[in-house]
Structures are given as C-alpha cells and as structure tokens.
OpenMM code with the backbone's topology and positions (N, CA, C; nanometers):
from openmm import Vec3, app, unit

residues = "MET LYS ASN TYR ASP THR LEU SER GLU ALA ILE ASN ASP LEU GLN VAL ASN GLU TYR PRO TYR ASP PHE ASN LEU THR PRO GLU CYS LEU LYS CYS ALA SER LEU LYS ILE GLU ILE HIS PRO GLU ASP PHE LYS VAL ASP LYS THR TYR ARG PHE GLU GLY MET SER SER THR ASP ASP ASN SER ILE LEU TYR THR ILE SER PHE GLN ARG ARG ASN".split()
positions = [
    Vec3(-1.4310, -0.3787, 0.6838),
    Vec3(-1.3422, -0.2904, 0.6053),
    Vec3(-1.3791, -0.1482, 0.6265),
    Vec3(-1.3055, -0.0526, 0.6890),
    Vec3(-1.3295, 0.0572, 0.6774),
    Vec3(-1.3336, 0.1321, 0.5167),
    Vec3(-1.4511, 0.2392, 0.5325),
    Vec3(-1.4041, 0.3234, 0.3943),
    Vec3(-1.3733, 0.4934, 0.3633),
    Vec3(-1.2925, 0.5026, 0.2577),
    Vec3(-1.1884, 0.6291, 0.2972),
    Vec3(-1.2772, 0.6910, 0.1631),
    Vec3(-1.2977, 0.8397, 0.1832),
    Vec3(-1.2960, 0.9272, 0.0437),
    Vec3(-1.2321, 0.9788, 0.0068),
    Vec3(-1.0972, 0.9425, 0.0532),
    Vec3(-0.9624, 1.0180, -0.0627),
    Vec3(-0.7875, 0.9514, -0.0184),
    Vec3(-0.7785, 0.9341, -0.1503),
    Vec3(-0.6432, 0.8518, -0.0946),
    Vec3(-0.5187, 0.8735, 0.0292),
    Vec3(-0.4759, 0.9687, 0.0385),
    Vec3(-0.4323, 1.0741, 0.1242),
    Vec3(-0.5261, 1.0167, 0.2399),
    Vec3(-0.6232, 1.0492, 0.3140),
    Vec3(-0.7204, 1.0022, 0.4370),
    Vec3(-0.7054, 0.8832, 0.4320),
    Vec3(-0.6867, 0.7530, 0.3257),
    Vec3(-0.6579, 0.6198, 0.3868),
    Vec3(-0.5186, 0.6493, 0.4293),
    Vec3(-0.3562, 0.6799, 0.3428),
    Vec3(-0.3033, 0.6008, 0.3633),
    Vec3(-0.2127, 0.6551, 0.5269),
    Vec3(-0.2706, 0.8099, 0.5440),
    Vec3(-0.2865, 0.8042, 0.6836),
    Vec3(-0.3351, 0.7275, 0.7922),
    Vec3(-0.4629, 0.7093, 0.8421),
    Vec3(-0.5149, 0.6477, 0.8798),
    Vec3(-0.4659, 0.4803, 0.9315),
    Vec3(-0.4450, 0.4108, 0.7803),
    Vec3(-0.3559, 0.3061, 0.8062),
    Vec3(-0.2031, 0.2992, 0.8589),
    Vec3(-0.1075, 0.4217, 0.7804),
    Vec3(0.0357, 0.4152, 0.8888),
    Vec3(-0.0349, 0.4336, 1.0202),
    Vec3(-0.1081, 0.5639, 1.0461),
    Vec3(-0.1510, 0.5452, 1.2118),
    Vec3(-0.2136, 0.4236, 1.2964),
    Vec3(-0.2582, 0.3041, 1.2785),
    Vec3(-0.3441, 0.2174, 1.2623),
    Vec3(-0.2968, 0.0802, 1.2338),
    Vec3(-0.2280, 0.0246, 1.1541),
    Vec3(-0.2480, -0.0726, 1.0859),
    Vec3(-0.1279, -0.1390, 1.0208),
    Vec3(-0.0548, -0.0348, 0.9226),
    Vec3(0.0970, -0.0474, 0.8639),
    Vec3(0.1388, 0.1111, 0.8290),
    Vec3(0.2362, 0.0320, 0.9036),
    Vec3(0.3568, 0.1990, 0.9218),
    Vec3(0.4604, 0.2407, 0.8131),
    Vec3(0.4767, 0.1270, 0.7310),
    Vec3(0.5662, 0.1054, 0.6588),
    Vec3(0.4921, 0.1352, 0.4982),
    Vec3(0.5558, 0.2158, 0.4422),
    Vec3(0.5608, 0.2765, 0.3039),
    Vec3(0.6179, 0.1231, 0.1753),
    Vec3(0.6162, 0.1211, 0.1091),
    Vec3(0.6255, 0.0311, -0.0440),
    Vec3(0.6309, 0.0628, -0.1204),
    Vec3(0.7260, 0.0872, -0.2487),
    Vec3(0.7138, 0.0902, -0.3190),
    Vec3(0.7056, -0.0013, -0.4568),
    Vec3(0.7226, 0.0212, -0.6064),
    Vec3(0.6230, -0.1184, -0.6732),
    Vec3(0.7564, -0.0731, -0.7573),
    Vec3(0.8462, -0.1988, -0.7885),
    Vec3(0.9279, -0.1973, -0.8650),
    Vec3(0.9069, -0.2937, -0.9368),
    Vec3(0.9785, -0.3528, -1.1085),
    Vec3(0.9717, -0.4331, -1.1782),
    Vec3(0.9691, -0.5971, -1.0888),
    Vec3(1.1358, -0.6037, -1.0354),
    Vec3(1.1103, -0.7057, -0.9897),
    Vec3(1.0139, -0.7721, -0.8443),
    Vec3(0.9916, -0.6216, -0.7518),
    Vec3(0.9885, -0.5994, -0.6041),
    Vec3(0.9153, -0.5401, -0.5501),
    Vec3(0.8703, -0.5197, -0.3879),
    Vec3(0.7991, -0.3924, -0.3164),
    Vec3(0.9472, -0.3656, -0.2832),
    Vec3(0.9506, -0.2260, -0.2652),
    Vec3(1.1063, -0.1746, -0.1408),
    Vec3(1.0685, -0.0997, -0.0588),
    Vec3(1.0891, -0.1391, 0.0458),
    Vec3(1.0598, -0.0298, 0.1975),
    Vec3(1.2006, 0.0112, 0.2353),
    Vec3(1.1721, 0.1688, 0.1744),
    Vec3(1.3472, 0.3122, 0.1679),
    Vec3(1.3040, 0.2971, 0.3427),
    Vec3(1.2366, 0.3007, 0.4563),
    Vec3(1.2491, 0.3349, 0.5879),
    Vec3(1.3184, 0.1720, 0.6622),
    Vec3(1.2719, 0.0586, 0.6134),
    Vec3(1.3140, -0.0337, 0.6349),
    Vec3(1.4175, -0.0970, 0.5147),
    Vec3(1.5092, -0.0557, 0.4388),
    Vec3(1.5822, -0.0658, 0.3941),
    Vec3(1.6183, -0.2087, 0.3105),
    Vec3(1.4784, -0.2691, 0.2331),
    Vec3(1.4318, -0.4270, 0.2679),
    Vec3(1.3722, -0.4619, 0.1050),
    Vec3(1.3420, -0.5231, 0.0550),
    Vec3(1.2959, -0.5368, -0.0489),
    Vec3(1.2240, -0.6660, -0.0542),
    Vec3(1.1194, -0.6608, -0.1220),
    Vec3(0.9778, -0.8359, -0.0522),
    Vec3(0.9257, -0.8940, -0.1618),
    Vec3(0.9248, -0.9920, -0.2577),
    Vec3(0.9532, -1.0203, -0.3629),
    Vec3(0.7789, -1.1054, -0.3585),
    Vec3(0.6976, -1.1517, -0.4514),
    Vec3(0.5491, -1.1609, -0.4450),
    Vec3(0.5630, -1.2975, -0.3564),
    Vec3(0.6198, -1.3631, -0.3481),
    Vec3(0.6151, -1.4837, -0.2722),
    Vec3(0.6443, -1.4370, -0.1194),
    Vec3(0.6953, -1.3257, -0.1077),
    Vec3(0.6715, -1.2849, 0.0951),
    Vec3(0.5770, -1.2343, 0.0750),
    Vec3(0.4802, -1.1823, 0.0516),
    Vec3(0.4085, -1.0931, 0.1014),
    Vec3(0.2366, -1.1632, 0.0086),
    Vec3(0.1312, -1.0961, 0.0875),
    Vec3(0.0086, -1.0879, 0.0940),
    Vec3(-0.0571, -0.9576, 0.1124),
    Vec3(-0.1891, -0.9301, 0.0063),
    Vec3(-0.2377, -0.8490, 0.0040),
    Vec3(-0.3670, -0.8623, 0.0921),
    Vec3(-0.3829, -0.7908, 0.2006),
    Vec3(-0.4549, -0.8022, 0.3258),
    Vec3(-0.6103, -0.7307, 0.2404),
    Vec3(-0.6096, -0.5858, 0.2181),
    Vec3(-0.7229, -0.4928, 0.1809),
    Vec3(-0.6800, -0.4617, -0.0125),
    Vec3(-0.7607, -0.3985, 0.0043),
    Vec3(-0.7645, -0.3201, -0.1897),
    Vec3(-0.8721, -0.2131, -0.1640),
    Vec3(-0.8369, -0.0616, -0.2194),
    Vec3(-0.8909, 0.0349, -0.1700),
    Vec3(-0.8324, 0.1315, -0.3230),
    Vec3(-1.0536, 0.1164, -0.3483),
    Vec3(-0.9898, 0.1805, -0.4974),
    Vec3(-1.0924, 0.3127, -0.4799),
    Vec3(-1.0174, 0.4523, -0.5762),
    Vec3(-0.9980, 0.6214, -0.5299),
    Vec3(-1.0172, 0.6128, -0.7234),
    Vec3(-1.1163, 0.6535, -0.7580),
    Vec3(-1.2334, 0.7172, -0.8367),
    Vec3(-1.1585, 0.8578, -0.8551),
    Vec3(-1.1013, 0.9514, -0.9654),
    Vec3(-1.0673, 1.0841, -0.9854),
    Vec3(-1.1830, 1.1023, -0.9595),
    Vec3(-1.2174, 1.2240, -0.9256),
    Vec3(-1.3218, 1.3520, -0.9684),
    Vec3(-1.3234, 1.4032, -1.1492),
    Vec3(-1.2077, 1.4182, -1.1775),
    Vec3(-1.2129, 1.4666, -1.3553),
    Vec3(-1.2148, 1.4108, -1.4392),
    Vec3(-1.1322, 1.2886, -1.3944),
    Vec3(-1.1013, 1.2058, -1.5537),
    Vec3(-1.0482, 1.0298, -1.4688),
    Vec3(-1.0604, 0.9091, -1.5474),
    Vec3(-1.0865, 0.8453, -1.5351),
    Vec3(-0.8724, 0.8539, -1.4932),
    Vec3(-0.7971, 0.8954, -1.6050),
    Vec3(-0.6832, 0.8822, -1.5404),
    Vec3(-0.6181, 0.8973, -1.4180),
    Vec3(-0.7086, 0.9384, -1.3309),
    Vec3(-0.6974, 1.0080, -1.1852),
    Vec3(-0.6842, 0.8721, -1.0675),
    Vec3(-0.7438, 0.7209, -1.0673),
    Vec3(-0.7508, 0.6430, -1.0367),
    Vec3(-0.6300, 0.5506, -1.0315),
    Vec3(-0.6458, 0.5793, -0.8318),
    Vec3(-0.5777, 0.4959, -0.8170),
    Vec3(-0.5633, 0.3677, -0.6991),
    Vec3(-0.5275, 0.2732, -0.6335),
    Vec3(-0.5342, 0.1336, -0.6074),
    Vec3(-0.4591, 0.1501, -0.5067),
    Vec3(-0.4313, 0.1076, -0.3693),
    Vec3(-0.4309, 0.1080, -0.2366),
    Vec3(-0.4167, -0.0457, -0.2155),
    Vec3(-0.3218, -0.0781, -0.1786),
    Vec3(-0.3151, -0.1918, -0.1206),
    Vec3(-0.2070, -0.2245, -0.0119),
    Vec3(-0.2999, -0.2835, 0.1056),
    Vec3(-0.1979, -0.3160, 0.2340),
    Vec3(-0.1747, -0.4277, 0.2404),
    Vec3(-0.0795, -0.4356, 0.3052),
    Vec3(-0.0084, -0.5957, 0.2511),
    Vec3(0.0637, -0.6577, 0.3712),
    Vec3(0.1190, -0.7629, 0.4395),
    Vec3(0.1097, -0.8084, 0.5583),
    Vec3(0.3006, -0.9374, 0.4379),
    Vec3(0.3282, -0.9328, 0.5803),
    Vec3(0.5040, -1.0053, 0.4745),
    Vec3(0.5417, -0.9710, 0.6627),
    Vec3(0.6408, -1.1407, 0.6478),
    Vec3(0.7500, -1.1684, 0.7849),
    Vec3(0.8462, -1.1541, 0.6713),
    Vec3(0.9370, -1.0561, 0.7661),
    Vec3(1.1166, -1.0136, 0.7719),
    Vec3(1.1810, -1.1177, 0.7727),
    Vec3(1.2487, -1.1449, 0.7118),
    Vec3(1.3716, -1.2483, 0.7162),
    Vec3(1.4640, -1.2239, 0.7926),
    Vec3(1.5131, -1.2815, 0.8969),
    Vec3(1.6596, -1.2649, 0.8960),
    Vec3(1.7701, -1.2998, 0.8408),
] * unit.nanometer
topology = app.Topology()
chain = topology.addChain("A")
for resn in residues:
    res = topology.addResidue(resn, chain)
    for name in ("N", "CA", "C"):
        topology.addAtom(name, app.Element.getBySymbol(name[0]), res)
C-alpha cells in the first residue's frame, strides 16, 4: 500500500490510478453524484484505509476509504 503525506495527494493519485469515483456518506448509504447511484453496506467492501492527522489539532484528523462494488443493472 502506498503512503501519502496529505489527504489531497491521496485523493488525486487514487482517482487517477484506481478509484475514479467520489462517494459521500449519508446516514443510510454512500452516494456517487457522477454515477447517480446509492450503495448500501452490503453492496461494497473497503479495500484500503488511509489515516491523516492534522498538524495543529486532533480535530483535523481524516480517514479516506477506498471501496469496490459491483453495479446492479
């Protein structure tokens, strides 16, 4: 697994190379605006987890998850 120094570096590299879609968390599911889909926990698996710590505050911590899923027709 590749190590990244910043969250933005990780997102940029992963979108270009392996994970082109951006999903946003909602209380019930993950939504992808570009694909116009919603996926639920049973529909995807977490492939990798990247943690980033804030420089000045622990409130600045972020976690990036890469996921894989199969689209339903």
